[in-house]
N, C-alpha and C positions, 0 to 999 in steps of 0.2 A: 896863051896858056903859060899859067904860073908854074913853077918847079911844084913837085910832090912834096909828099910829109904829112905832117897831122892836120888837119882841118877840124875845129872845135865849133859847132853852133850853139850859142850860148855863153853868156859870160857869169852866170852866177857862180854857187860853190862848187856845183858838180862840174862846169865848164871848167874853172880855174884851176881845180884840184886835178881834172883830165892832163891839162896842159903842163903843168907841172910836172908829175908824175912821167908822162911822155918824155918830156926834158932830160929828167935824170938821168933816164935809162939812153935817150938817144940825144946826145950832146951836139951833133951836127945836123939833124933835120930839120928842115922847116917846120915850125909851129905857129898857125894862126889861128887865133881867135875871133869868130865874127858874131859880130852882137847887133841885135836891132836896136839896143838902148844906144842913147846919145851920150851917157854918162860911163866915165869908167868903172869896173866893177865895186860892188858895194856891199855891204853886208845889209840883208833887208831884216832882221830881228830887232834892231833899235828904231827901225820906221815907226813902230806903234808903241813905243816906249820912249828912250831917251831923246831920242830926236824930235818925237811928237811934243814933249815936254818943254823942247827948246834948252835940254841940258847939254846937246853936245850936236856939232856937225861933220864930227871925225869918225866918218863911216866906212872910208875906203877900203876895201880887201887890203890892198898892197898899193903903196907909192907907185908912180910912174915910173919911175927908175929900176923897180923890182921887174918890171916886164922888159926893160931895156937892156938889164943886168944879165937876162935869161935869153934873151934874143927870141922874145914871144912877141909877135905882131898882133897888135890889138885893134881890130878895125871895127869902129863905132857906126852907129847909123848905117850898118849893112842889110840890104834887103834880098835876102835869099829867095831865090824865083825858082829853084828846082835842082834836083840832082840825077845824075845818070849812075846806076851802080853799076852798069856794064862797062861803061868806060871811065868809072872812078871820077867823076867830075861834077863838081857844085857850081851854080850858076848865082853870082851876085852882082846885082846891079848891072846886070847885061855882060858882065864877064865871066868867063869859064875858068875855074881855078881846080887843077888837078889835086889829088890826094892819094898817099898811100893807106891813109886809114882817117875814117870820118866819124865823129862822135856828136851824136843829138843830146845836147843838155840845153834845149830851149825853156825850160820851164814851162810856167803856167801863167793865165791871164785871168783875171777875175771874172766872176760871172754875174752879169747885170742885175739887179733888181727887177724880177719879171713881172712887175705889177705897171697899172697906168700912171704914167709921171715920172717912173723910176731913174730916168735921166736927171733929176733935181739932187738925185744921191751922189755925193763922191764917194770914191774909191779907193782902196789904198793896197798898192803892190808894189809898185816902181817908185824911184824917188821922187820923181815929178810929181807922181799922187800925195806923197807923203810932203812934198813942199807946198802944194795947194791947200791940203789940210791945215797944215800946221800954220799958213798965212790966215785962212778962215777963222781956226781959232785964236789969232790973235785979237781981231776984232768981235768976237761971238761971245754971248752969254750964254746961251743954251745950246744943247746939241741933242739930237738922236742918235744912237748906232743900232741899226737893224741886223739880227746874228750874233750868236752868241757862242761860236765857234772861240779857239785861242785868240786870234787875232781881234773880234770883237770886244773882248773881255779884255784885252789889253789896252785897246784903244779907248774904250769907255773910261776904264781906269785913270789912263794917262789924260785924259780931257779934262774928268774930274778933276785931278789933282792941280791943272791949270788953273782951277776956279770957276770951271763952266758948271753949270747945271745939266747935268747928263741924266737918260733914260735910255736904258739898254735895254733892247725889245726883240722876243724870239718867241717862237710858236711852244718850246717845250716847257714844262714847269720848272726845270733848272739847266743851266748850260752843260754843253755837253752829255745830257740825260741818257741819250742813245748808246753811247760810247762807253762812258764810267758809271752808268747808275746813278739811283737818283740821290743816295747819301754824298758820293762825291761832286755829284752836281750843285747841291745845296751849298758846301763848301767853296765852291767856286764862285757861288752869288754871292755867298759871305765875303768872299775877300772884294768883289766888285763892289758890293756896298760900303765897305770898309775904306775903301779909298773915296768914298763920297757920292758915288752914283747912285741911281736907282735901278733897282732889276725889276723888270715887268714882262713875266713869264708868262706862258698860255696867251700871247697875243700874238696876231698875225696881221700882216699889213695888206690891205686892199688897194691903197692908193697913195701918192704923194702930190701934193701941190709943191708950190717953190718953197715955202715954209712952212709945210702943216702934214704930220704924217697922219692917213686915217687907218683905224685899228677896225678889224672886223667886229668888234664889240660896239661900234659906234663911236667910242672914244677918239679925241683927236688931240695930237699933241704938236704944239708949236715949237719950233726951233730954229735957230740962226742958221745951224748947220746939221745937216744928214748925212750919217757915212753908212752905206751898205757895205757890209761885211758877211756876203753870202756865198762864199767859196770861189773856188779855182777852177779851171778848166786846162788842161794839159794841152799844150802847143804841140800837137802831134800832126797836124794836116799835111805838112810837107811829106813827111815820111810815110804816110797813108796813101798819099797820091802816087807815090815811087812804088808801093808794093810791099814795103815793110812789114812783117807781119803784126798785127795788132791784135789785142783784147782788150774791151771794155775802156776803148780810147787812150790806150798806153801801147806803147811799142813792147812787145814781147823779147825778154833778154834772157842769155842763160846766166849761170853763177859768175862768169868771167865779164859779164855785160856785152856780150857779143850779141848780135842778132840774126835772123836767118837769110842776111845779106853779107856776103864776104866783105871784112874790113869794114863793118858799119856797127859802131856800139851805141848803146843809149844809157843814159845816167840820170838820176834825178827825178823831178816831177813825172817826166815823161816816159819812165821804166815801168814795166812788170815785170821785176828781174827775178830769178829764181836765189832765193836764200839758202844755203846748204846747211846752216843751222835749224831753219824751219823746215827744210825738207819739202817747200813749195814756194811758188812765186807770191812777191807781197808788193804792193803800191806803197809810195811813200811821197811825202809832202812836207818833211821836214829838214832844216839848214843841214845839221850833220849827218844824217843819214845820205844824203845829196852828196856831201863832200866825201865822204865814205865812198860811196859808188863811182864817183868821178875819179879816185885814185886808183880804184880796181879797173875801170876802163881804159885810162892812161897807161896802167901797167901794161895791161894785155894789149893793148894798139901797139907798143913797143916790143912784143915779143916776149914778154915774162908771164909766168904762171902765176893768175892771182884769183881769187875768189870772194864773192861777198857773201859774209857769214854771221854779222854779229847783229846782236837784238837791235831794233830799231829804237828810236828814243831821242826824248828832245826835253828842253826846259822853258818854261815860259814865265812871265814875270807880271803879275796883275797887282798893279799899286806897288807896294815893297814888297811882296810876298814872292818867292821863287816856288814854282811846282815843278817835280821832274815825272817824266812817265816812261818807263819802257814797257813794248808790247810786239807779240808778233802780228797784233791788227786785226785778228779776225774774230773777235769774241771771245766770250768766256761763259762758264757754267754758273759757278757761284764767286760772290765777293765778300769780302768781310775788313770792316774799318776799324782800325787800332788807332786811338786816340793819343796823344803825346801831349805833354804841356804846354808846347808852343807849336802845335804841328799834327800833323796826320799820316798815316799810310794806308792806304788800301791795298789787298792782295787779292788778285784775280785767279782763278782757276777752272780749269777743264780736265775731266778725267783724272782729277787729283794731283796735277804737275801744275805749277806758275805760269801762266801765260801773259801776264802784265802786272805791274805795280805801279802806282801812283803815289807819290810821297811829296810832303810839306814839310820842312826842317827836318828832314830823315836821310840824309844823305848815306846813312851806313844801310838803310833799308834800300835805297835806290840801289846801290852798287850792289847789295846782297840780292836783289831781286833779278838783275841781269843776268847774274851767275847762274840763279836757279831756272830762270828760263830758258837758259840755253842749255841747262844739264835735265831738263825735264822732271825736277824735283819738286815736292810740295812747299808750300809755304812754312814758315816757322810757327811753332803753337805760341804766340804772345800777340 
């Protein structure tokens, strides 16, 4: 059995931030990141944007030397088979590893397209996925992207900017309609179309052939490349089997990212953590929030007092346009769009207080929105 210390499961932003925060406070303790991925930690946001367009291959979170200098052991292609919270042992590839603290930061996996022939669609989550998609795009002339979440919108725009004839298909009238409302959704559809892609809303996929998408309307879309961007599922099976408290397929965590199991923490997509600003537990699925939670989890595991309190938020780039969003993430009662010369702001309120803000080319509103959400104050009258 190896020495104890910190063991982090997962090499995404939450896992790497947790390892760094722990190392900053515990310079002599062992720190190990166990990753199922075969690649060194990398940034996922560029995979649907600059990487897919062929504009960059530089997506490493840190160079190899960064881990060496901090004495953080990075074990790739590690198959975690289980852990014993009573003995504080995690089993990896048949070998037991003791830990003083264990952080679940195992992220999410794509949800396969649940229709006959769904296996013909590519997915986009890992760097391996992105390399397959980019290679397919190099010889393709046409593409269909299924699903109009932010990844679907980003990928459709990127493929169109590569010169492919692209159709983005989703059952709603506009992208992100349920989350952001119809006005904002139409703005996002406009950004997709401005990149050269076709938006086809109100359409559900019934089945796939190798190069044909069959819609419920009877329409068929032929494509050299089919991408399914139909959501993700948190990787929490290991925690659930071991009896870590779960809710809605996520690990229940307090504001310091501790779970109901001593010295076990959770951060990122897998966590349903208590946010002190919101006063309730919130799920997250975005890069910056995962990194923020990782910092809290690493600090707490090292013995410091830390709490997750910020307003969740993220940026997305659709084509050449960046859209930013702050929100508690549990709905709104009213929304108001404010048009700007080259962009817009949508204020979302509940009980007279801002609970979300969506901006395009309005950074001051994005920053103000975060402050108003945190303070529970109303939107400005403009």
